[in-house]
N, C-alpha and C positions, 0 to 999 in steps of 0.2 A: 504494500500500500504506500503510494507516494504521499507527499505532504498535502497536496490539494485534496486528495481523497480522504485523508485523515481529518482535515478541517471541515470537509463536507459532512463526514460522518458525525463529527462533534456538533455541528449545527443542527443536524437532524435528530440527534439523541434527545430524548424527552427527559429533562432533568426535574420536571415538576414534582413528581412524587417524592423523590429524595429531598428536593429543595424545601417543600412545605414541611415535611417531617423534620428536617434539620432546624427550621425556624422554631417549631414546637419544642424540639429537644433542647435548644439553647435556652429557652425559657425554663424548661424542666431542670436542666443542670444547675442553673442559677438558683432555682427554687430549692433544689436538693441541698446545695451548699448552704443556703440561708437556714433551712430547717435543721441542719445538723452541725452547724459551725460551733455551737456552744455545748456540744455533747461529745461522748466518747466515740461516736461514729463520724467524726468530722472529716475523715479522709475517704469516705465511701464514694464521694462524687468522682474521685479519680478512677475508681473501679467502674463506675457507670460510664464514664467517658471512654475508657478502654473498650468496654462492651459495645458502645455505640459505634466506635471506629471499626471494630471487628464486624458488626452487623452491616455497616456501609460497604466494607470490602466484599463480604459474602453476597449482599444484595446486588452489588455491581456485577459480580461474576454471574449471578443468576440472570441478570438483565441481558447478558450476552448469549444466553441459551435461546434457541429458536422456540417459539410457542408450541410448535407441533410436538416437541419433546415433553412438555407438561402434560399434553393429552396422552402421549404414548406411555409414559411412566406413572400416570395418575394412580392406578390401582396398586402398583408396586410401592409408591410413596405411602399410600394409605395403609397397606399391610405392614410396612416397616414401622409405622407409628403405632399400630396395634400391638405388634410384637414388643416394642419398647415399653408400652404401657403395661403389658403383662409382666415384663422383666422388672419393672419398678416394684410391682407387688411382691416380687420374690427377693430381689437383692437391693432394692432402692434404699436410699438414706432417709431416715426419719428426721422430722423437725417440726416443731409447733403442733405436735399431735397428729401429724400426717406423714405419709410415706409417698413422696412425690418426685424425688430427685435421683438421678444416676450420677455417680462421681466419675469425672473424666480428668484424672490428675488433680490439679488445683481448682478445677472448675466443677460446678454442679449444673447438670442439664435437666430441665423439667420437660419430659416428653409430651405432657398434656398441652404445652404451648404449641409445639410443632404439629400436634395432631389436628389442630384447627385448620392448618393449611392442607394436610393430607386429606381431611374430610371434604374440604372445599373442592379439591382437584378430583377426587373420586366421584362426588356428587355431580360435579360439572360434566364429567365424562358420561355418567349414566344418563343424566337429563338430556344431553346433546345427542345421544344415540337412540333414544326411544321416542319416536314420533314427536319431535320438538315443536311442530306446528299445531299440535292437538292439545286441547284443554285436558288436564289430568283429572281422573277420578280417584276414589279411595284405593281401588285395586292397583292403580299405577304408582301409588305412594308407598306400597308395602316394602319393596326392595330398597329404595332410597332411605326409607325410615330405618330399616335394619342397618344400612351402612352408617347412619348417624348414631344409632342406638348402641352399637357394640362398643365404640370408644367411650361413649357417654357413661355406660355402665362401669367400665374399667376405671374411669376417672372418678366417678362418685364413690367407688369402693376405697379410694386412696386414704381419706375421703377429701374430695374437692367438689362440693355440690355446685358452687358458682360456675366453675369452668365446664362442668358436665352439662349444666343447663344452657350454657352459652353455645355449645355445639348444637343442641336442639334448636335454639333460636336462629342460628346461622342456617340450619337446614330449612326452617320455616320461611326465612327470607328468600332463599333460593327457590323453594317450591312455589311461593307466591309469584316470584318473577317469572318462573317457567310457565305459569298460568294454571289456575285451579278453577273448576266450575263452582257455582254458588252452593250446590249441595255439599260438596267436599269441604268448602270453607266453613259452612254451618256445623258440620259434623266435627271438624277440627276444634272449633271454638267450644262446643259442648264437651268434647272429650278432654280438652285442656282444663276446663273448669272442674269436671269430675275427677280427673287424675290428680289435679292439684290438691283437691280436698283429701283424696285417699293417701297421697304422698305425705301430706302434713300429719295425717292421723297415724299412719303405719310405717312410713318410710323415713321420716326425719328422726334424728337423734335428739335428745333432750336439749342440748346446747343450740341445735339448729332451730328447734321450736321456740326457744327463748329469744333468738334473734328476731323471729317474726313478731312475737309479742312485744319485744322492745321497740320494734319499728312502729307498732300501733301506739304504744305508750312508754316512751323512754324513761319517764319519771317514775315508773313503777319500780325500777331497780336502778336508781340514779348512780349508785356507787358500784354497781356490778355490770350487768350486761348492757345497761343503757348509758354507761359512762362515756364511751367513745362517741356515740351519736350526739349526746348533749354537748360535749366539748367541741365537736366538729361544728355544730350550729353556732356555738358561742364564737368560735374563730371566724366563721363566715360573716356573722352579724357584726362583729366588732370592726371588720374591715370597712364597713359603710361604703361610701361612694368612691373615694380615691385610695383607700387603704392606709396602713400605718407606715409603709415604707420598707425597703429592702433590709433584711436582717432584723426587723423589729416585731416579729411575731412573738407575742408573749406566750401563746399556747404552745409553741414549739420550744422556745428557749427555756421556759420554765417546766417543760416536759408534762404539761397538762394533757396534751393530746398524744396518745400512743400511736405508733405506726405512722408518724407524720411524714416519713420519707417514702412510704409505700402506699397503703390503701388511702390515707388521708392527706396526700401531698396537695391535692386541690384545695383543701381547707386552709392550709398554710398560705398558699398562693392568694386565696381570697382575702385573708386577713391582711396581708402585706400590700396587695395591689387593688383591693376593693372591687366594686362592681365594674368599673371601667376596665381594669386588668382582666377580670374574668370574661367580660364581653369580647375583648380582643383575642384571648386564647380560644374561646368557643368559636369565634369567627374563623380562626385558622383550621380548626377541626372541620367546620362546615365546608371550607374550601377543599380540604382533602377528600371529604365524602363526595362532594360534587365532582371532583376530578375522576374518581373511580366510576361514578355514574356516567360521566361523559365518555369514559373509556368503553363502558359496556355498550354504548350506542354508536361508537366509532369503529369498532373492529368488525371484520367481515365474517368471522366464524362464530357459530352459536356457542361452542365450547368456551371460547375466549370471553364472550359476552356474559355468560352465566358465571364463569370464574371471577370476572371483575366485580360482579354484584356480591358474590360470596366473600371475596377479600374485603370489599367495602363493609360488609356486615360484621366482619371481625373487628374492624376499627370502630364502627358505629356502636355495637353493643358494649364493647369495653368502655367507651366514652360515656354512653348514656347511663349504664348501670353504675359506674364509679361516681359520676357527678350526682346522680340521683341518690346514691347511698350516702354521700357525705353531706348532702343537703337535707337528709331525713325524709326523702320522698320514696325511698326503697329500703328493704332490709339490708343490713351490713353483710356483704359477701366479699371474698378476697379477689377482686378483679382489679388489676392495675390500670391506671390512666395512661394511655399510649404515649411514650416518650417523656413522660413526666414522673411517673412512679419508678422507684428503684427496682431493678430486676433485669438480669442479663438474658435469661431465656426469652422473656417477653420482647426485649429489644431485638434479639436475633430473629424472632418470629416476624415482627413488624418489618424488619429489614428485608427478609425474604419476600414478604407480601409486596413490598414496593419494587423489589427486583422483578418479580413475575409480572406486575402491572407495567413496569417500564419496558420489559421485553415485548409484551403484547402491543404496547403503544408504538414502539420502534418498528415492529413488524409491518406497520402500515407504509413505511418508507425506507427502511434500512435492509431488512432481510429479504 
């Protein structure tokens, strides 16, 4: 490749997915530093930075893969993720009451994060091969539901109910995009209500039920299960319109708000930057969602279109659930805010998502 060809390829390369994500990450890394600078974990922002640089490299490599290979190896990627999930239950490392990680030298890999991508690719391939122009009925949903349910079950057993339910939510978004008839939608809604009640009654553990009750009335156990939710709302409310300023979060510096670098990172950001800062960050996420939806309408292959929606769903549900959780609008579950919450496996997953999307976008004029 000569110099002119290289410059031409660079001009045609779609940097938007990595660019928007990097903007969000820069906000996140500053927020992480602010949340932890007065604690014993003051150096974890450097680990987060290393993970993000690694995720950028991996994502860039993925972006150079032709999209037809994502279709070709979709089921293989899915099966690999299922095997890793099963392996976690046998030899995985335990932490915080769950067994979710596989040790890879000095690093810990959380296979449930990568499973979201494996499920999206497998579902996209199935949906694209089975009469993509026809509205689906309940019978048509049986096999794709099984594809989503198998990893969901393995993840819930870890236990990680939040991530398990996320896989099902991603499946539902993809199924709706693929088109369902009205009867099927009605049955899904009724089934969801009934199964939700049965899961609460018979499937949830006591601490998980307590999270639901805490969501309804945090003050009922203000010093116990409701503590995080109450402190989170105090942090958000005290930020008011413009916020207290960088490194001036009392909830974080005085350690009133646990998990302020992971699940409740958005609470710290709200306290320091107020409504205006939160609105700016949310706007960046909306731009990222829109870019994925734009991609789904710009590609020529149905597999790529469905996969773009599935990848968007990963980002959307993470963002929606995490923000809803810290604002007291949803029960507390352990889902990180993309590029803001601390966590290497999540960053790697989001980086791969952007790499796949970039590859599909580049395929319109590069491959």
